[in-house]
C-alpha positions in Angstrom: -36.4 3.0 4.6 -36.6 1.9 1.0 -35.3 -1.5 -0.1 -32.5 -1.9 -2.5 -34.9 -2.8 -5.3 -36.9 0.4 -4.6 -33.7 2.4 -4.6 -32.6 0.9 -8.0 -35.9 1.5 -9.5 -36.3 5.1 -8.3 -32.8 6.0 -9.4 -32.4 3.7 -12.4 -31.8 6.3 -15.2 -29.2 8.2 -13.3 -27.3 5.2 -12.0 -27.4 3.6 -15.5 -26.0 6.8 -17.0 -23.1 6.5 -14.6 -22.5 2.9 -15.5 -22.6 3.8 -19.2 -19.9 6.6 -18.8 -17.6 4.5 -16.7 -17.9 1.5 -19.1 -17.2 3.5 -22.2 -14.2 5.1 -20.4 -12.5 1.7 -21.1 -11.4 2.8 -24.5 -9.1 5.3 -22.9 -8.0 3.1 -19.9 -4.6 1.5 -19.8 -5.8 -2.1 -19.6 -7.5 -1.7 -23.0 -4.8 0.3 -24.8 -2.1 -2.1 -23.6 -3.8 -4.9 -25.4 -2.4 -3.4 -28.6 1.1 -2.8 -27.2 2.8 -5.4 -29.4 1.1 -4.1 -32.5 1.9 -0.5 -31.8 5.5 -1.2 -30.9 5.9 -3.3 -34.0 4.4 -0.7 -36.3 6.3 2.2 -34.9 9.5 0.2 -34.1 9.4 1.1 -30.4 11.2 -0.5 -27.4 9.4 -1.0 -24.1 11.0 2.3 -22.9 10.1 4.1 -26.1 6.5 3.0 -26.0 6.3 3.8 -22.3 7.8 7.2 -22.9 5.3 8.0 -25.6 2.5 6.9 -23.3 3.9 9.1 -20.5 4.2 12.2 -22.7 0.6 11.8 -23.9 -0.8 10.9 -20.5 1.0 13.7 -18.7 -0.4 16.3 -21.2 -3.9 14.9 -20.5 -3.3 15.3 -16.7 -2.4 19.0 -17.2 -5.5 19.7 -19.3 -7.7 17.8 -16.8 -7.2 20.6 -14.3 -9.2 22.9 -16.6 -11.4 20.4 -18.3 -12.6 18.7 -15.1 -13.7 22.0 -13.7 -16.4 22.1 -16.4 -18.4 19.6 -14.4 -19.3 22.6 -12.2 -20.6 24.5 -15.2 -22.3 22.1 -17.6 -24.9 19.4 -17.0 -23.8 15.8 -17.4 -26.1 15.5 -20.4 -24.0 18.2 -22.3 -20.5 17.4 -21.0 -21.0 13.6 -21.4 -22.1 14.0 -25.0 -19.2 16.1 -25.9 -16.8 13.8 -24.2 -18.2 10.7 -26.0 -17.9 12.5 -29.3 -14.3 13.4 -28.6 -13.5 9.8 -27.5 -14.9 8.5 -30.8 -12.6 10.9 -32.7 -9.7 9.7 -30.6 -10.4 6.1 -31.3 -10.6 6.9 -35.1 -7.2 8.7 -34.8 -5.7 5.6 -33.2 -7.0 3.5 -36.0 -5.8 5.8 -38.9 -2.6 7.4 -37.5 0.5 6.5 -39.5 3.0 8.9 -37.9 5.2 8.3 -34.9 5.3 12.0 -34.0 1.5 12.0 -33.8 1.3 9.0 -31.4 1.6 11.1 -28.2 -1.2 13.3 -29.4 -3.4 10.3 -30.0 -2.6 8.9 -26.5 -3.4 12.4 -25.1 -6.8 12.3 -26.7 -7.7 8.8 -25.6 -6.5 9.4 -22.0 -8.2 12.8 -21.6 -11.5 11.7 -23.0 -11.6 8.2 -21.7 -9.8 7.7 -18.5 -10.0 11.4 -17.6 -13.3 13.0 -18.4 -15.6 10.0 -18.7 -14.6 8.7 -15.2 -14.6 12.2 -13.8 -18.1 13.2 -15.0 -19.6 10.0 -13.7 -18.0 10.3 -10.2 -18.8 14.0 -9.8 -22.4 13.3 -10.8 -22.9 10.5 -8.4 -21.2 12.4 -5.5 -23.3 15.4 -6.1 -26.7 13.9 -6.9 -26.7 11.5 -4.0 -25.9 12.5 -0.4 -27.2 9.9 2.1 -26.5 7.1 -0.3 -23.4 8.6 -1.9 -21.3 5.4 -1.3 -23.9 3.1 -2.8 -24.4 5.4 -5.9 -20.6 5.6 -6.5 -20.1 1.8 -6.2 -23.0 1.1 -8.5 -22.0 3.6 -11.2 -18.4 2.2 -11.0 -19.8 -1.2 -12.1 -19.1 0.1 -15.6 -15.4 0.0 -15.1 -15.8 -3.6 -14.1 -18.0 -4.6 -17.0 -15.4 -3.1 -19.4 -12.5 -4.7 -17.7 -14.1 -8.1 -17.5 -15.3 -8.5 -21.0 -13.4 -6.2 -23.4 -9.9 -7.7 -23.0 -11.2 -11.2 -23.9 -13.3 -9.8 -26.7 -10.4 -7.9 -28.2 -7.9 -10.8 -27.9 -10.5 -13.0 -29.7 -11.2 -10.4 -32.4 -7.5 -10.1 -33.1 -7.6 -13.6 -34.4 -9.5 -12.5 -37.5 -9.6 -8.7 -37.5 -6.7 -6.2 -38.0 -6.2 -4.1 -34.8 -6.9 -0.8 -36.8 -10.4 -2.1 -37.5 -11.0 -2.9 -33.8 -10.3 0.8 -32.9 -12.9 1.8 -35.6 -15.5 -0.5 -33.8 -14.6 1.3 -30.5 -15.4 4.6 -32.2 -18.8 3.3 -33.4 -19.7 2.1 -29.9 -18.8 5.5 -28.4 -21.1 7.2 -30.9 -23.9 4.8 -30.1 -23.5 5.8 -26.4 -24.5 9.4 -27.2 -28.2 8.9 -27.9 -28.4 6.4 -25.0 -26.9 8.9 -22.6 -29.3 11.7 -23.9 -32.3 9.4 -23.4 -31.3 8.4 -19.8 -30.7 12.1 -18.8 -33.7 13.6 -20.5 -34.8 14.3 -16.9 -31.4 15.0 -15.5 -31.2 16.1 -11.9 -30.0 19.7 -11.3 -26.6 19.6 -9.6 -27.1 22.9 -8.0 -30.1 21.7 -6.1 -28.0 19.6 -3.7 -24.6 21.4 -3.5 -25.6 23.7 -0.7 -27.4 21.2 1.5 -26.0 21.0 5.0 -25.5 17.3 4.6 -23.0 18.0 1.8 -20.7 20.4 3.8 -17.1 19.5 4.4 -14.6 20.1 7.1 -15.4 22.9 9.5 -19.0 22.8 8.3 -18.5 24.6 5.0 -17.7 24.2 1.3 -14.0 24.4 0.4 -12.7 26.0 -2.9 -10.0 24.4 -4.9 -7.4 26.9 -3.8 -8.3 26.4 -0.1 -8.0 22.6 -0.6 -4.5 23.0 -2.1 -3.4 24.9 1.0 -4.6 22.2 3.4 -2.1 19.5 4.5 -4.7 16.7 4.1 -4.6 17.0 0.3 -0.8 16.6 0.1 -0.8 13.6 2.5 -3.5 12.0 0.2 -1.4 12.5 -2.9 0.6 9.3 -2.5 -2.7 7.4 -2.1 -4.1 8.9 -5.4 -0.9 8.6 -7.3 0.2 5.1 -6.3 -2.7 2.8 -7.4 -3.0 4.8 -10.7 0.8 4.6 -11.4 1.4 1.0 -10.5 -1.9 -0.7 -11.5 -1.5 1.1 -14.8 2.1 -0.1 -15.1 1.0 -3.7 -14.3 -1.7 -3.7 -17.0 0.4 -1.7 -19.4 3.1 -4.3 -19.4 0.7 -7.3 -19.1 1.9 -8.8 -22.4 5.5 -8.5 -21.4 4.9 -9.7 -17.8 3.0 -12.8 -19.2 6.1 -13.7 -21.3 8.4 -13.2 -18.2 6.5 -15.6 -16.1 5.9 -18.0 -19.0 2.2 -17.8 -19.8 0.3 -16.6 -22.9 -1.6 -13.4 -23.2 -4.9 -15.3 -23.3 -4.0 -17.0 -20.1 -3.2 -13.6 -18.6 -6.5 -12.0 -19.6 -8.4 -15.1 -18.5 -7.8 -13.8 -14.9 -9.7 -10.6 -15.7 -13.3 -11.9 -15.1 -12.2 -13.1 -11.7 -10.4 -9.9 -11.0 -13.5 -7.9 -12.1 -15.8 -10.0 -9.9 -13.6 -9.3 -6.9 -13.6 -5.6 -7.8 -17.4 -5.6 -7.9 -17.7 -7.2 -4.6 -15.1 -4.8 -3.0 -17.0 -1.8 -4.5 -20.4 -2.9 -3.3 -19.1 -3.7 0.2 -17.2 -0.4 0.4 -20.2 1.6 -0.8 -22.3 0.1 2.0 -19.6 0.7 4.6 -19.0 4.3 3.5 -22.8 5.0 3.9 -22.7 3.5 7.4 -19.3 4.5 8.8 -18.0 7.3 6.5 -14.7 7.4 4.7 -12.4 8.3 7.6 -12.5 4.9 9.3 -11.9 3.0 6.0 -9.3 5.1 4.2 -6.1 4.3 6.1 -6.4 0.6 5.4 -7.7 0.3 1.9 -4.3 0.2 0.2 -2.8 -2.5 2.3 -4.0 -5.2 0.0 -1.8 -3.7 -2.7 1.3 -4.5 -0.5 0.2 -8.2 -0.7 -0.6 -8.0 -4.5 2.8 -6.6 -5.6 4.6 -8.9 -3.2 2.9 -11.8 -4.9 3.6 -10.4 -8.4 7.2 -10.1 -7.4 7.8 -13.5 -5.9 4.8 -15.6 -7.2 4.1 -16.8 -3.7 0.5 -18.1 -3.5 0.1 -17.7 -7.3 -1.0 -15.1 -9.8 -4.7 -15.5 -8.9 -4.1 -14.4 -5.3 -2.2 -11.3 -6.7 -5.2 -10.4 -8.7 -7.5 -10.9 -5.7 -5.6 -8.5 -3.5 -5.2 -6.0 -6.4 -9.0 -6.1 -6.8 -9.7 -5.4 -3.2 -7.9 -2.0 -3.3 -9.1 -1.3 -6.9 -12.7 -1.8 -5.8 -12.4 0.2 -2.5 -10.4 3.0 -4.1 -13.1 3.6 -6.7 -15.7 4.3 -4.1 -13.6 5.7 -1.2 -11.6 8.3 -2.9 -14.7 9.7 -4.8 -16.7 9.9 -1.6 -13.7 11.4 0.3 -13.6 14.7 -1.6 -17.3 15.3 -1.1 -17.2 14.3 2.6 -14.1 16.4 3.5 -14.4 19.4 1.2 -18.1 19.7 0.4 -19.9 19.6 -2.9 -20.2 23.2 -4.1 -16.9 23.2 -5.9 -16.6 19.4 -6.3 -15.9 19.4 -10.0 -13.0 21.8 -9.6 -11.7 19.9 -6.6 -12.0 16.5 -8.1 -10.4 17.8 -11.3 -7.1 18.2 -9.4 -7.5 14.7 -8.0 -8.2 13.4 -11.5 -5.1 15.2 -12.8 -3.0 13.6 -10.1 -4.4 10.2 -10.9 -3.8 10.6 -14.6 -0.3 11.9 -13.9 0.3 8.7 -12.0 -0.9 6.7 -14.9 1.6 8.5 -17.0 4.6 8.0 -14.6 4.0 4.3 -14.0 4.3 2.9 -17.6 7.2 5.3 -18.5 9.2 4.6 -15.4 8.9 0.9 -15.5 9.4 0.7 -19.2 12.7 2.6 -18.9 13.8 0.4 -16.0 13.1 -2.7 -18.1 15.3 -1.2 -20.9 18.1 -0.8 -18.2 17.8 -4.4 -17.2 15.7 -4.1 -14.0 12.9 -6.6 -14.4 9.3 -6.2 -13.5 9.5 -8.7 -10.7 12.3 -6.7 -9.0 10.4 -3.5 -9.5 7.2 -4.9 -7.9 9.0 -5.6 -4.6 9.7 -1.8 -4.3 6.1 -1.1 -5.3 4.9 -3.1 -2.3 7.1 -1.0 0.0 5.6 2.2 -1.6 2.1 1.2 -0.6 3.2 0.7 3.1 4.4 4.3 3.1 1.3 5.5 1.3 -0.9 3.9 3.9 1.0 5.6 6.8 0.6 8.9 4.9 -3.2 8.4 4.7 -3.5 7.6 8.3 -1.6 10.7 9.4 -3.7 13.0 7.2 -7.1 11.5 8.0 -6.5 11.2 11.8 -5.9 14.9 12.0 -8.6 16.1 9.5 -11.5 13.9 10.7 -11.7 16.1 13.9 -13.0 19.0 11.7 -15.8 17.1 10.1 -19.4 18.2 10.9 -20.1 14.9 12.5 -17.0 12.8 13.3 -17.1 9.3 11.9 
């Protein structure tokens, strides 16, 4: 059995490509866009509810398009689809910088969310799940380090740059970085693995020893029991970071104090991802899935009451964020096979993006109606208790149909 160093050396170019894609997805992620919330609300004269509604409209539209766009991962190589997505992401960043019209703001949000959070994340996850079988969990956790890198360093960098650069200029810099990523990705994948070479292997079969189509998945109860688990973290983690500036003012700290927790948060995500990846390869996803969202219960209970302090809230939030990144991506391949993974995961990505649309809009409207974030977060904690029960019911029944029960 090869050592970790041998594994990294043998697979460096493909793993690095995954890291690049997940890192550059940051420009379309909520934690990044939310850093500009005050500026955007000021320029366009939007309330919390108004800005949240704009975000919801754009993000919901991107979720709908993801159902079609995500399926292209079954048709095109990562080298082609990744380059097109990076180019589109750069154009979306330019649009955010130059757009002067309120009516166009949802379209700009749509473009950022579809290309960044949607396609960049989707392409990386599908590639890792398809290219790697025996070490799928490890590959997914390593490629997801890009999310952590972006989340750890970009908020602090942006807040620092805002001290002497106009926010419009920062978005132009993001466009430039996205364009620089294109030749790097092409170089890394000059010897790209062929997705079809692994999709029909017996190790990649799903329940009942076969590959499932997207329509078949939608008719199976497991998918619907998993929807709360896909929707919840996306909706409420997004809402938390979307309103981070407002939440900081509510609890009496500065924005810089708030983002200073991000490196710690990111470090915990990395640890959770790596450990989860190792556990997935050893035990499979069924044993781990029912419990991975329980830390979210603790996280939002802390954000609601401030018991234990903000740092502990970020700690528990990171545990689920890290585990979710690896577990959910591995889940689709393990339960439904890899032949139609792009199409199947496109539905999951659409649900995730839809959740990220619902969270900011719902919480923003509730804020405008006088229901504060602290009160809302208490109900969010209860939601994750119910989501964990739903996962347990679905996985307990479905795992009996797996080729080798974990």
